[in-house]
VEXZAGU-862777 format. One record per residue (C-alpha): residue number from 1; x, y, z. Coordinates in nm, 3 decimals, always signed. Example, Ala and Ser with C-alpha at 12.3 -4.5 7.8 and 13.67 -1.06 7.14 Angstrom:
// VEXZAGU-862777
{atom 1; {+1.230; -0.450; +0.780}}
{atom 2; {+1.367; -0.106; +0.714}}
This chain:
// VEXZAGU-862777
{atom 1; {+11.977; -3.699; +15.372}}
{atom 2; {+12.316; -3.665; +15.446}}
{atom 3; {+12.638; -3.712; +15.276}}
{atom 4; {+12.663; -4.067; +15.130}}
{atom 5; {+13.019; -4.090; +15.163}}
{atom 6; {+13.242; -4.151; +15.506}}
{atom 7; {+13.206; -3.846; +15.699}}
{atom 8; {+13.609; -3.917; +15.803}}
{atom 9; {+13.679; -4.027; +15.482}}
{atom 10; {+13.484; -3.681; +15.377}}
{atom 11; {+13.734; -3.491; +15.620}}
{atom 12; {+14.029; -3.661; +15.552}}
{atom 13; {+14.016; -3.519; +15.185}}
{atom 14; {+13.901; -3.198; +15.257}}
{atom 15; {+14.184; -3.171; +15.485}}
{atom 16; {+14.416; -3.216; +15.199}}
{atom 17; {+14.311; -2.981; +15.026}}
{atom 18; {+14.471; -2.623; +15.101}}
{atom 19; {+14.234; -2.401; +15.307}}
{atom 20; {+14.194; -2.090; +15.275}}
{atom 21; {+14.128; -2.025; +15.633}}
{atom 22; {+14.265; -1.776; +15.896}}
{atom 23; {+14.458; -1.867; +16.120}}
{atom 24; {+14.256; -1.850; +16.419}}
{atom 25; {+14.103; -2.179; +16.250}}
{atom 26; {+14.238; -2.505; +16.268}}
{atom 27; {+14.212; -2.732; +15.981}}
{atom 28; {+13.928; -3.005; +16.161}}
{atom 29; {+13.755; -2.683; +16.205}}
{atom 30; {+13.736; -2.601; +15.828}}
{atom 31; {+13.675; -2.925; +15.739}}
{atom 32; {+13.321; -2.947; +15.946}}
{atom 33; {+13.262; -2.656; +15.775}}
{atom 34; {+13.264; -2.745; +15.441}}
{atom 35; {+13.108; -3.091; +15.566}}
{atom 36; {+12.834; -2.907; +15.713}}
{atom 37; {+12.813; -2.655; +15.369}}
{atom 38; {+12.794; -2.951; +15.132}}
{atom 39; {+12.573; -3.161; +15.345}}
{atom 40; {+12.292; -2.921; +15.341}}
{atom 41; {+12.340; -2.807; +14.980}}
{atom 42; {+12.353; -3.149; +14.805}}
{atom 43; {+12.050; -3.249; +14.920}}
{atom 44; {+11.913; -2.944; +14.646}}
{atom 45; {+12.130; -3.102; +14.366}}
{atom 46; {+11.970; -3.310; +14.090}}
{atom 47; {+12.058; -3.474; +13.782}}
{atom 48; {+11.906; -3.424; +13.482}}
{atom 49; {+11.838; -3.610; +13.112}}
{atom 50; {+11.638; -3.427; +12.825}}
{atom 51; {+11.604; -3.529; +12.466}}
{atom 52; {+11.456; -3.293; +12.193}}
{atom 53; {+11.249; -3.529; +11.988}}
{atom 54; {+11.187; -3.371; +11.669}}
{atom 55; {+11.586; -3.328; +11.624}}
{atom 56; {+11.666; -3.648; +11.782}}
{atom 57; {+11.938; -3.512; +12.053}}
{atom 58; {+11.945; -3.617; +12.401}}
{atom 59; {+12.141; -3.410; +12.696}}
{atom 60; {+12.250; -3.465; +13.069}}
{atom 61; {+12.382; -3.271; +13.328}}
{atom 62; {+12.265; -3.073; +13.685}}
{atom 63; {+11.986; -2.855; +13.835}}
{atom 64; {+11.900; -2.716; +14.138}}
{atom 65; {+11.625; -2.713; +14.345}}
{atom 66; {+11.535; -2.353; +14.397}}
{atom 67; {+11.138; -2.370; +14.537}}
{atom 68; {+11.022; -2.635; +14.782}}
{atom 69; {+10.744; -2.670; +14.505}}
{atom 70; {+10.929; -2.856; +14.298}}
{atom 71; {+11.127; -2.538; +14.060}}
{atom 72; {+11.468; -2.617; +13.909}}
{atom 73; {+11.747; -2.380; +13.812}}
{atom 74; {+11.956; -2.543; +13.506}}
{atom 75; {+12.117; -2.406; +13.193}}
{atom 76; {+11.997; -2.429; +12.833}}
{atom 77; {+12.327; -2.643; +12.728}}
{atom 78; {+12.081; -2.910; +12.982}}
{atom 79; {+11.750; -2.868; +12.870}}
{atom 80; {+11.705; -2.669; +12.534}}
{atom 81; {+11.389; -2.484; +12.496}}
{atom 82; {+11.276; -2.754; +12.233}}
{atom 83; {+11.343; -3.002; +12.485}}
{atom 84; {+10.966; -3.222; +12.516}}
{atom 85; {+11.119; -3.549; +12.741}}
{atom 86; {+11.273; -3.445; +13.043}}
{atom 87; {+11.346; -3.679; +13.323}}
{atom 88; {+11.489; -3.554; +13.743}}
{atom 89; {+11.694; -3.772; +13.894}}
{atom 90; {+11.667; -3.673; +14.271}}
{atom 91; {+11.994; -3.803; +14.519}}
{atom 92; {+11.924; -4.121; +14.584}}
{atom 93; {+11.816; -4.221; +14.259}}
{atom 94; {+11.414; -4.164; +14.241}}
{atom 95; {+11.313; -4.022; +13.890}}
{atom 96; {+11.066; -3.780; +13.814}}
{atom 97; {+10.924; -3.623; +13.518}}
{atom 98; {+10.967; -3.265; +13.476}}
{atom 99; {+10.808; -2.989; +13.239}}
{atom 100; {+11.008; -2.706; +13.094}}
{atom 101; {+10.877; -2.341; +13.224}}
{atom 102; {+11.096; -2.144; +12.988}}
{atom 103; {+11.444; -2.063; +12.888}}
{atom 104; {+11.597; -1.731; +12.880}}
{atom 105; {+11.850; -1.850; +12.571}}
{atom 106; {+12.082; -1.484; +12.650}}
{atom 107; {+12.175; -1.627; +13.000}}
{atom 108; {+12.136; -1.994; +12.922}}
{atom 109; {+11.900; -1.975; +13.162}}
{atom 110; {+11.626; -2.259; +13.191}}
{atom 111; {+11.383; -2.329; +13.434}}
{atom 112; {+11.197; -2.681; +13.514}}
{atom 113; {+10.941; -2.773; +13.732}}
{atom 114; {+10.822; -3.110; +13.921}}
{atom 115; {+10.503; -3.187; +14.074}}
{atom 116; {+10.636; -3.206; +14.424}}
{atom 117; {+10.586; -3.026; +14.733}}
{atom 118; {+10.827; -3.018; +15.072}}
{atom 119; {+11.146; -3.067; +14.888}}
{atom 120; {+11.508; -2.913; +15.026}}
{atom 121; {+11.593; -2.635; +14.846}}
{atom 122; {+11.904; -2.381; +14.762}}
{atom 123; {+11.896; -2.055; +14.887}}
{atom 124; {+11.945; -1.798; +14.621}}
{atom 125; {+12.252; -1.564; +14.742}}
{atom 126; {+12.422; -1.250; +14.636}}
{atom 127; {+12.710; -1.273; +14.359}}
{atom 128; {+12.766; -0.883; +14.397}}
{atom 129; {+12.871; -0.975; +14.778}}
{atom 130; {+13.154; -1.255; +14.661}}
{atom 131; {+13.518; -1.202; +14.682}}
{atom 132; {+13.874; -1.258; +14.534}}
{atom 133; {+13.971; -1.553; +14.762}}
{atom 134; {+13.666; -1.669; +14.927}}
{atom 135; {+13.560; -2.048; +14.910}}
{atom 136; {+13.359; -2.172; +14.670}}
{atom 137; {+13.175; -2.510; +14.563}}
{atom 138; {+13.081; -2.668; +14.237}}
{atom 139; {+12.795; -3.009; +14.285}}
{atom 140; {+12.640; -3.222; +14.026}}
{atom 141; {+12.597; -3.487; +13.803}}
{atom 142; {+12.987; -3.524; +13.696}}
{atom 143; {+13.012; -3.819; +13.424}}
{atom 144; {+12.626; -3.898; +13.517}}
{atom 145; {+12.683; -3.992; +13.841}}
{atom 146; {+12.368; -3.888; +14.008}}
{atom 147; {+12.226; -4.084; +13.729}}
{atom 148; {+12.441; -4.432; +13.791}}
{atom 149; {+12.552; -4.412; +14.125}}
{atom 150; {+12.253; -4.195; +14.352}}
{atom 151; {+12.582; -3.943; +14.462}}
{atom 152; {+12.640; -3.557; +14.398}}
{atom 153; {+12.985; -3.474; +14.276}}
{atom 154; {+13.173; -3.210; +14.503}}
{atom 155; {+13.441; -3.000; +14.408}}
{atom 156; {+13.615; -2.698; +14.632}}
{atom 157; {+13.827; -2.409; +14.508}}
{atom 158; {+13.792; -2.069; +14.542}}
{atom 159; {+13.656; -1.742; +14.349}}
{atom 160; {+13.980; -1.671; +14.141}}
{atom 161; {+13.823; -1.376; +13.948}}
{atom 162; {+13.528; -1.150; +13.803}}
{atom 163; {+13.539; -1.067; +13.437}}
{atom 164; {+13.350; -1.052; +13.095}}
{atom 165; {+13.330; -1.347; +12.832}}
{atom 166; {+13.339; -1.215; +12.545}}
{atom 167; {+13.333; -1.485; +12.293}}
{atom 168; {+13.127; -1.836; +12.265}}
{atom 169; {+13.325; -2.156; +12.297}}
{atom 170; {+13.226; -2.539; +12.325}}
{atom 171; {+12.901; -2.542; +12.374}}
{atom 172; {+12.803; -2.271; +12.576}}
{atom 173; {+12.668; -1.916; +12.362}}
{atom 174; {+12.683; -1.759; +12.704}}
{atom 175; {+12.851; -1.392; +12.688}}
{atom 176; {+12.920; -1.116; +12.936}}
{atom 177; {+12.983; -1.110; +13.318}}
{atom 178; {+13.093; -1.447; +13.468}}
{atom 179; {+13.230; -1.589; +13.835}}
{atom 180; {+13.572; -1.755; +13.760}}
{atom 181; {+13.701; -2.063; +13.988}}
{atom 182; {+13.929; -2.271; +14.087}}
{atom 183; {+13.697; -2.570; +14.153}}
{atom 184; {+13.601; -2.827; +13.835}}
{atom 185; {+13.367; -2.806; +13.578}}
{atom 186; {+13.352; -3.175; +13.494}}
{atom 187; {+13.093; -3.294; +13.221}}
{atom 188; {+12.750; -3.320; +13.339}}
{atom 189; {+12.801; -3.027; +13.597}}
{atom 190; {+12.687; -2.780; +13.373}}
{atom 191; {+12.346; -2.635; +13.464}}
{atom 192; {+12.456; -2.675; +13.838}}
{atom 193; {+12.516; -2.494; +14.129}}
{atom 194; {+12.844; -2.241; +14.211}}
{atom 195; {+12.757; -2.248; +14.584}}
{atom 196; {+12.923; -1.999; +14.842}}
{atom 197; {+13.087; -2.085; +15.163}}
{atom 198; {+12.707; -2.026; +15.388}}
{atom 199; {+12.518; -2.294; +15.139}}
{atom 200; {+12.372; -2.014; +14.901}}
{atom 201; {+12.365; -2.079; +14.474}}
{atom 202; {+12.584; -1.810; +14.397}}
{atom 203; {+12.584; -1.889; +14.020}}
{atom 204; {+12.474; -2.128; +13.741}}
{atom 205; {+12.771; -2.319; +13.625}}
{atom 206; {+12.841; -2.252; +13.239}}
{atom 207; {+13.056; -2.444; +12.987}}
{atom 208; {+13.210; -2.105; +12.847}}
{atom 209; {+13.491; -2.008; +12.940}}
{atom 210; {+13.802; -1.722; +12.847}}
{atom 211; {+14.042; -1.888; +12.612}}
{atom 212; {+14.363; -1.729; +12.764}}
{atom 213; {+14.242; -1.874; +13.113}}
{atom 214; {+14.105; -2.230; +13.058}}
{atom 215; {+13.902; -2.212; +13.418}}
{atom 216; {+13.560; -2.284; +13.539}}
{atom 217; {+13.318; -2.006; +13.512}}
{atom 218; {+12.965; -1.953; +13.649}}
{atom 219; {+12.673; -1.715; +13.544}}
{atom 220; {+12.638; -1.495; +13.849}}
{atom 221; {+12.280; -1.546; +14.003}}
{atom 222; {+12.214; -1.184; +14.024}}
{atom 223; {+12.167; -1.187; +13.676}}
{atom 224; {+11.906; -1.412; +13.638}}
{atom 225; {+11.708; -1.324; +13.998}}
{atom 226; {+11.472; -1.105; +13.774}}
{atom 227; {+11.426; -1.345; +13.519}}
{atom 228; {+11.318; -1.655; +13.785}}
{atom 229; {+11.112; -1.408; +13.944}}
{atom 230; {+10.903; -1.364; +13.628}}
{atom 231; {+10.865; -1.718; +13.555}}
{atom 232; {+10.814; -1.851; +13.902}}
{atom 233; {+10.555; -1.581; +13.955}}
{atom 234; {+10.483; -1.569; +14.361}}
{atom 235; {+10.683; -1.892; +14.385}}
{atom 236; {+10.933; -1.888; +14.739}}
{atom 237; {+11.284; -1.861; +14.613}}
{atom 238; {+11.419; -1.874; +14.966}}
{atom 239; {+11.491; -2.181; +15.105}}
{atom 240; {+11.692; -2.335; +15.368}}
{atom 241; {+11.906; -2.180; +15.674}}
{atom 242; {+12.220; -2.011; +15.583}}
{atom 243; {+12.526; -2.094; +15.739}}
{atom 244; {+12.821; -1.784; +15.911}}
{atom 245; {+13.000; -1.689; +15.650}}
{atom 246; {+13.339; -1.864; +15.550}}
{atom 247; {+13.682; -1.796; +15.590}}
{atom 248; {+13.853; -1.583; +15.299}}
{atom 249; {+14.197; -1.524; +15.185}}
{atom 250; {+14.433; -1.337; +15.408}}
{atom 251; {+14.357; -0.979; +15.231}}
{atom 252; {+14.615; -0.754; +15.399}}
{atom 253; {+14.920; -0.950; +15.278}}
{atom 254; {+14.792; -1.031; +14.939}}
{atom 255; {+14.704; -0.658; +14.895}}
{atom 256; {+15.101; -0.604; +14.979}}
{atom 257; {+15.184; -0.833; +14.660}}
{atom 258; {+14.875; -0.723; +14.478}}
{atom 259; {+14.947; -0.381; +14.437}}
{atom 260; {+15.223; -0.407; +14.183}}
{atom 261; {+15.074; -0.662; +13.941}}
{atom 262; {+14.997; -0.491; +13.573}}
{atom 263; {+14.807; -0.576; +13.278}}
{atom 264; {+15.047; -0.609; +12.952}}
{atom 265; {+14.912; -0.558; +12.603}}
{atom 266; {+15.155; -0.625; +12.335}}
{atom 267; {+15.042; -0.533; +11.986}}
{atom 268; {+15.222; -0.837; +11.734}}
{atom 269; {+15.372; -0.735; +11.403}}
{atom 270; {+15.205; -0.986; +11.147}}
{atom 271; {+15.453; -1.216; +11.048}}
{atom 272; {+15.450; -1.476; +10.780}}
{atom 273; {+15.289; -1.804; +10.776}}
{atom 274; {+15.541; -2.077; +10.959}}
{atom 275; {+15.598; -2.378; +10.773}}
{atom 276; {+15.687; -2.565; +11.060}}
{atom 277; {+15.390; -2.745; +11.191}}
{atom 278; {+15.446; -2.666; +11.559}}
{atom 279; {+15.511; -2.291; +11.483}}
{atom 280; {+15.147; -2.280; +11.281}}
{atom 281; {+15.012; -2.393; +11.589}}
{atom 282; {+15.191; -2.175; +11.814}}
{atom 283; {+15.113; -1.873; +11.561}}
{atom 284; {+14.752; -1.941; +11.575}}
{atom 285; {+14.750; -1.973; +11.947}}
{atom 286; {+14.921; -1.626; +11.954}}
{atom 287; {+14.628; -1.460; +11.704}}
{atom 288; {+14.388; -1.623; +11.898}}
{atom 289; {+14.466; -1.432; +12.199}}
{atom 290; {+14.643; -1.106; +12.083}}
{atom 291; {+14.350; -0.890; +12.238}}
{atom 292; {+14.405; -1.066; +12.575}}
{atom 293; {+14.631; -0.908; +12.768}}
{atom 294; {+14.911; -1.081; +12.948}}
{atom 295; {+15.034; -1.018; +13.296}}
{atom 296; {+15.329; -0.875; +13.467}}
{atom 297; {+15.426; -0.704; +13.779}}
{atom 298; {+15.639; -0.403; +13.926}}
{atom 299; {+15.959; -0.505; +14.083}}
{atom 300; {+16.124; -0.109; +14.103}}
{atom 301; {+15.963; +0.190; +14.232}}
{atom 302; {+16.131; +0.356; +13.894}}
{atom 303; {+15.941; +0.153; +13.684}}
{atom 304; {+16.094; -0.206; +13.651}}
{atom 305; {+15.826; -0.421; +13.521}}
{atom 306; {+15.899; -0.822; +13.569}}
{atom 307; {+15.754; -1.037; +13.296}}
{atom 308; {+15.724; -1.389; +13.107}}
{atom 309; {+15.934; -1.389; +12.829}}
{atom 310; {+15.691; -1.645; +12.624}}
{atom 311; {+15.472; -1.293; +12.690}}
{atom 312; {+15.700; -1.070; +12.430}}
{atom 313; {+15.848; -1.321; +12.202}}
{atom 314; {+15.857; -1.309; +11.842}}
{atom 315; {+15.805; -0.953; +11.688}}
{atom 316; {+15.582; -0.693; +11.834}}
{atom 317; {+15.518; -0.344; +11.754}}
{atom 318; {+15.444; -0.181; +12.098}}
{atom 319; {+15.435; -0.274; +12.443}}
{atom 320; {+15.205; -0.102; +12.663}}
{atom 321; {+15.130; -0.148; +13.027}}
{atom 322; {+14.821; -0.068; +13.275}}
{atom 323; {+14.996; +0.082; +13.562}}
{atom 324; {+14.850; +0.084; +13.954}}
{atom 325; {+14.606; +0.389; +13.977}}
{atom 326; {+14.468; +0.307; +13.581}}
{atom 327; {+14.714; +0.515; +13.393}}
{atom 328; {+14.869; +0.376; +13.089}}
{atom 329; {+15.222; +0.370; +12.975}}
{atom 330; {+15.412; +0.287; +12.694}}
{atom 331; {+15.702; +0.033; +12.781}}
{atom 332; {+16.060; -0.072; +12.680}}
{atom 333; {+16.182; -0.385; +12.649}}
{atom 334; {+16.515; -0.385; +12.791}}
{atom 335; {+16.647; -0.753; +12.813}}
{atom 336; {+16.568; -1.168; +12.873}}
{atom 337; {+16.638; -1.477; +12.941}}
{atom 338; {+16.479; -1.752; +12.763}}
{atom 339; {+16.591; -2.066; +12.978}}
{atom 340; {+16.422; -1.896; +13.330}}
{atom 341; {+16.110; -1.737; +13.093}}
{atom 342; {+16.115; -1.412; +13.241}}
{atom 343; {+16.155; -1.041; +13.043}}
{atom 344; {+16.231; -0.707; +13.211}}
{atom 345; {+16.046; -0.388; +13.066}}
{atom 346; {+16.098; -0.056; +13.170}}
{atom 347; {+15.808; +0.231; +13.215}}
{atom 348; {+15.873; +0.614; +13.282}}
{atom 349; {+15.769; +0.623; +13.591}}
{atom 350; {+15.822; +0.715; +13.995}}
{atom 351; {+15.650; +0.607; +14.326}}
{atom 352; {+15.534; +0.300; +14.173}}
{atom 353; {+15.462; -0.035; +14.459}}
{atom 354; {+15.769; -0.261; +14.500}}
{atom 355; {+15.695; -0.618; +14.609}}
{atom 356; {+15.893; -0.744; +14.912}}
{atom 357; {+16.073; -1.087; +14.811}}
{atom 358; {+16.067; -1.391; +15.022}}
{atom 359; {+16.419; -1.495; +15.146}}
{atom 360; {+16.624; -1.673; +14.952}}
{atom 361; {+16.496; -2.053; +14.948}}
{atom 362; {+16.191; -1.960; +15.225}}
{atom 363; {+16.015; -2.216; +15.081}}
{atom 364; {+15.956; -2.620; +15.033}}
{atom 365; {+15.761; -2.877; +14.868}}
{atom 366; {+15.409; -2.860; +15.001}}
{atom 367; {+15.412; -2.483; +15.096}}
{atom 368; {+15.130; -2.252; +15.024}}
{atom 369; {+15.127; -1.983; +14.758}}
{atom 370; {+14.875; -1.801; +14.521}}
{atom 371; {+14.951; -1.683; +14.190}}
{atom 372; {+14.820; -1.339; +14.054}}
{atom 373; {+14.701; -1.223; +13.730}}
{atom 374; {+14.538; -0.938; +13.563}}
{atom 375; {+14.343; -1.071; +13.258}}
{atom 376; {+14.128; -1.064; +13.061}}
{atom 377; {+13.998; -0.802; +13.297}}
{atom 378; {+14.255; -0.478; +13.287}}
{atom 379; {+14.103; -0.400; +13.552}}
{atom 380; {+14.087; -0.656; +13.797}}
{atom 381; {+14.290; -0.886; +13.981}}
{atom 382; {+14.273; -1.284; +13.928}}
{atom 383; {+14.382; -1.505; +14.203}}
{atom 384; {+14.506; -1.914; +14.179}}
{atom 385; {+14.606; -2.109; +14.481}}
{atom 386; {+14.786; -2.426; +14.569}}
{atom 387; {+15.126; -2.582; +14.644}}
{atom 388; {+15.506; -2.602; +14.594}}
{atom 389; {+15.493; -2.954; +14.434}}
{atom 390; {+15.820; -3.007; +14.339}}
{atom 391; {+16.148; -2.791; +14.381}}
{atom 392; {+16.484; -2.800; +14.148}}
{atom 393; {+16.336; -2.857; +13.800}}
{atom 394; {+16.421; -2.725; +13.448}}
{atom 395; {+16.784; -2.760; +13.546}}
{atom 396; {+16.749; -2.654; +13.924}}
{atom 397; {+16.599; -2.311; +13.711}}
{atom 398; {+16.252; -2.339; +13.858}}
{atom 399; {+16.012; -2.509; +14.166}}
{atom 400; {+15.683; -2.656; +14.018}}
{atom 401; {+15.343; -2.549; +14.142}}
{atom 402; {+14.972; -2.697; +14.139}}
{atom 403; {+14.825; -2.375; +14.140}}
{atom 404; {+14.666; -2.318; +13.805}}
{atom 405; {+14.877; -2.107; +13.569}}
{atom 406; {+14.735; -1.994; +13.237}}
{atom 407; {+14.821; -1.770; +12.929}}
{atom 408; {+14.629; -1.494; +13.183}}
{atom 409; {+14.818; -1.500; +13.485}}
{atom 410; {+15.174; -1.644; +13.347}}
{atom 411; {+15.445; -1.380; +13.398}}
{atom 412; {+15.214; -1.281; +13.746}}
{atom 413; {+15.376; -1.290; +14.117}}
{atom 414; {+15.368; -1.628; +14.299}}
{atom 415; {+15.303; -1.506; +14.663}}
{atom 416; {+15.334; -1.676; +15.009}}
{atom 417; {+15.114; -1.664; +15.291}}
{atom 418; {+15.269; -1.373; +15.432}}
{atom 419; {+15.218; -1.196; +15.095}}
{atom 420; {+15.582; -1.205; +14.956}}
{atom 421; {+15.684; -1.258; +14.620}}
{atom 422; {+15.879; -1.619; +14.599}}
{atom 423; {+15.914; -1.536; +14.220}}
{atom 424; {+15.743; -1.495; +13.852}}
{atom 425; {+15.505; -1.758; +13.720}}
{atom 426; {+15.623; -1.901; +13.400}}
{atom 427; {+15.674; -2.179; +13.165}}
{atom 428; {+15.280; -2.225; +12.980}}
{atom 429; {+15.382; -2.247; +12.599}}
{atom 430; {+15.236; -2.366; +12.340}}
{atom 431; {+15.413; -2.663; +12.307}}
{atom 432; {+15.441; -2.772; +12.630}}
{atom 433; {+15.352; -3.107; +12.768}}
{atom 434; {+15.098; -2.982; +12.998}}
{atom 435; {+14.824; -2.744; +12.926}}
{atom 436; {+14.670; -2.429; +13.078}}
{atom 437; {+14.531; -2.476; +13.428}}
{atom 438; {+14.597; -2.871; +13.499}}
{atom 439; {+14.770; -2.848; +13.769}}
{atom 440; {+15.127; -2.847; +13.644}}
{atom 441; {+15.242; -2.499; +13.666}}
{atom 442; {+15.635; -2.339; +13.734}}
{atom 443; {+15.767; -2.079; +13.882}}
{atom 444; {+16.156; -1.888; +13.836}}
{atom 445; {+16.219; -1.790; +14.203}}
{atom 446; {+16.367; -1.486; +14.310}}
{atom 447; {+16.724; -1.606; +14.370}}
{atom 448; {+16.730; -1.679; +13.983}}
{atom 449; {+16.580; -1.376; +13.872}}
{atom 450; {+16.851; -1.217; +14.049}}
{atom 451; {+17.119; -1.392; +13.910}}
{atom 452; {+17.045; -1.187; +13.544}}
{atom 453; {+16.871; -0.881; +13.651}}
{atom 454; {+17.179; -0.664; +13.604}}
{atom 455; {+17.220; -0.857; +13.278}}
{atom 456; {+16.903; -0.768; +13.158}}
{atom 457; {+16.885; -0.365; +13.283}}
{atom 458; {+17.155; -0.351; +13.061}}
{atom 459; {+17.008; -0.506; +12.809}}
{atom 460; {+17.117; -0.815; +12.794}}
{atom 461; {+16.931; -1.107; +12.559}}
{atom 462; {+16.984; -1.422; +12.737}}
{atom 463; {+16.878; -1.726; +12.452}}
{atom 464; {+16.825; -2.073; +12.512}}
{atom 465; {+17.153; -2.253; +12.514}}
{atom 466; {+17.146; -2.491; +12.237}}
{atom 467; {+16.964; -2.851; +12.329}}
{atom 468; {+17.109; -3.202; +12.278}}
{atom 469; {+16.896; -3.395; +11.995}}
{atom 470; {+16.966; -3.734; +11.938}}
{atom 471; {+16.656; -3.755; +11.709}}
{atom 472; {+16.416; -4.048; +11.766}}
{atom 473; {+16.048; -4.081; +11.851}}
{atom 474; {+15.948; -4.323; +12.105}}
{atom 475; {+15.695; -4.621; +12.083}}
{atom 476; {+15.463; -4.510; +12.342}}
{atom 477; {+15.302; -4.808; +12.276}}
{atom 478; {+15.538; -5.040; +12.428}}
{atom 479; {+15.532; -5.019; +12.801}}
{atom 480; {+15.595; -5.409; +12.870}}
{atom 481; {+15.968; -5.293; +12.734}}
{atom 482; {+16.275; -5.267; +12.944}}
{atom 483; {+16.441; -4.953; +12.817}}
{atom 484; {+16.371; -4.734; +12.529}}
{atom 485; {+16.160; -4.850; +12.227}}
{atom 486; {+16.261; -4.642; +11.895}}
{atom 487; {+15.910; -4.595; +11.670}}
{atom 488; {+16.093; -4.383; +11.385}}
{atom 489; {+16.454; -4.201; +11.324}}
{atom 490; {+16.420; -3.836; +11.259}}
{atom 491; {+16.639; -3.836; +10.903}}
{atom 492; {+16.990; -3.676; +10.899}}
{atom 493; {+17.057; -3.657; +11.289}}
{atom 494; {+17.275; -3.809; +11.537}}
{atom 495; {+17.093; -4.108; +11.567}}
{atom 496; {+17.049; -4.199; +11.177}}
{atom 497; {+17.404; -4.132; +11.165}}
{atom 498; {+17.484; -4.397; +11.454}}
{atom 499; {+17.294; -4.662; +11.273}}
{atom 500; {+16.975; -4.671; +11.509}}
{atom 501; {+16.690; -4.799; +11.382}}
{atom 502; {+16.328; -4.800; +11.412}}
{atom 503; {+16.245; -5.103; +11.645}}
{atom 504; {+16.572; -5.095; +11.796}}
{atom 505; {+16.564; -5.040; +12.198}}
{atom 506; {+16.807; -4.826; +12.352}}
{atom 507; {+16.887; -5.017; +12.722}}
{atom 508; {+17.160; -4.815; +12.812}}
{atom 509; {+17.350; -4.459; +12.780}}
{atom 510; {+17.713; -4.423; +12.873}}
{atom 511; {+17.731; -4.711; +13.075}}
{atom 512; {+17.353; -4.587; +13.265}}
{atom 513; {+17.089; -4.876; +13.256}}
{atom 514; {+16.739; -4.709; +13.057}}
{atom 515; {+16.451; -4.836; +13.167}}
{atom 516; {+16.202; -4.619; +13.003}}
{atom 517; {+16.201; -4.335; +12.759}}
{atom 518; {+16.218; -4.066; +12.998}}
{atom 519; {+16.547; -4.240; +13.149}}
{atom 520; {+16.656; -4.169; +12.797}}
{atom 521; {+16.560; -3.840; +12.789}}
{atom 522; {+16.684; -3.756; +13.124}}
{atom 523; {+17.035; -3.868; +13.067}}
{atom 524; {+17.051; -3.680; +12.714}}
{atom 525; {+16.968; -3.354; +12.866}}
{atom 526; {+17.271; -3.363; +13.081}}
{atom 527; {+17.506; -3.302; +12.737}}
{atom 528; {+17.579; -3.028; +12.517}}
{atom 529; {+17.543; -3.067; +12.140}}
{atom 530; {+17.881; -3.227; +12.009}}
{atom 531; {+17.916; -3.461; +12.262}}
{atom 532; {+17.940; -3.861; +12.141}}
{atom 533; {+17.760; -4.072; +12.343}}
{atom 534; {+17.809; -4.472; +12.362}}
{atom 535; {+17.474; -4.646; +12.324}}
{atom 536; {+17.402; -5.003; +12.432}}
{atom 537; {+17.108; -5.137; +12.159}}
{atom 538; {+16.879; -5.445; +12.198}}
{atom 539; {+16.807; -5.538; +11.800}}
{atom 540; {+16.627; -5.827; +11.752}}
{atom 541; {+16.814; -6.141; +11.945}}
{atom 542; {+17.129; -5.923; +11.928}}
{atom 543; {+17.268; -5.666; +12.170}}
{atom 544; {+17.493; -5.439; +11.962}}
{atom 545; {+17.746; -5.089; +12.057}}
{atom 546; {+17.655; -4.790; +11.875}}
{atom 547; {+17.853; -4.434; +11.903}}
{atom 548; {+17.619; -4.152; +11.857}}
{atom 549; {+17.716; -3.739; +11.840}}
{atom 550; {+17.461; -3.506; +12.010}}
{atom 551; {+17.353; -3.226; +11.761}}
{atom 552; {+17.172; -2.923; +11.849}}
{atom 553; {+16.776; -2.940; +11.852}}
{atom 554; {+16.667; -2.826; +11.536}}
{atom 555; {+16.368; -2.532; +11.567}}
{atom 556; {+16.053; -2.655; +11.619}}
{atom 557; {+16.122; -2.991; +11.703}}
């Protein structure tokens, strides 16, 4: 069966996706390659519903037909070993009863079978031949898309890492080697295939994840093959034509930047339990991530290493760096700039690979970038990709990216297609409004780093300047109100002192009209603590004028 959506719409959608093509291939050629791969692969992808009657538990997810006579590979998170009612939904909506053949719980493997023949099946590829940056797909029954609409859900990304999952998360109990991808793994896609650019199944999608990465992962198919052979006996698992191998990331360019990426181990000192709730949450996150390395990169041959300030903030006992070549060296913290989220380390080494920096402002909105990391595996590189989605963020200090940033790669280099370092991945913090791998990330560019590099070399530690604070919480439910509706006034703040009350709507500050809470927050950030501002406030049927003297934002607010 062909794709169930317009070919031209799919081509246009794929053209809008950052393509990892070689320069000799046009965007249209790449889009056609995606369409051909997906058209072949989706015919073998099925939806699954299952029930364990004894426990009264129900499940749903995805499976992949791996032989023409009806063997289907899925996960124990979709079909556990005690399921006695299993239904398979083929693309197009036809439902067929299935039986459980067997499970291998430690690999999350569940094999079921339907009584059919001549089915379109997906060939099993080799996970050991995958390369970092290679185009990859996830296909599945996202939010029951196959059951409800007869359609397979598709996401495209790249292979972004190889490492060991060391603990169970979510509903998954799998630990061991995994393939990480930037392609989406949404509810209902677990048990589905990770598909190579050749249209082969190279991994089994799992609900597990690394806490410091928060990315989609799959169990390598090479780990599953011996067990599939045992469960299936003589059944033929090879099926379908294999497409030509797809294009890969520009390896030569990336290699120039990748050579200086390092894993950093920060041994943190035990501290007292914070009294502030936000700080307590941050401390708990730090405890969970304490054993995982963070990322940095070499910026001079004589041992200067740049990382994120967040990576070394709070008390620590020691910092060590896994240098290119495998040697581990103790590092000295020289200085930092908290507002730019950068810190400078020094190790005793010579002849280290220094980066080639991108020319000043040689980047703009829409430019393609890679983010490199060295975590959770200290010896293996990770890679995510995206575009520069905005410039001039954080008071002009940062550019915004849609590449996936997380605790593992923050502090790593942001690299352009030529392998030149644009800047450092930064501003991933426990209290931020954006989360790990959310598609909202930031980069402090080289010109901003250079402004404070000599100061950091000299040991200067530049704290975050005091931020202005009015002391109100907005009513987020008041979406039909013009202005910033106040839900709560924080005690002992500028707002309380000025006479602002809960239920007030601030409609103007220093003569600037306020349409929503974002407008008010943006205007307040323009001032320094101690500055007096005038506010026009709507209170019931009256408009009143108030004066507030902004204070410094308290710690933890």
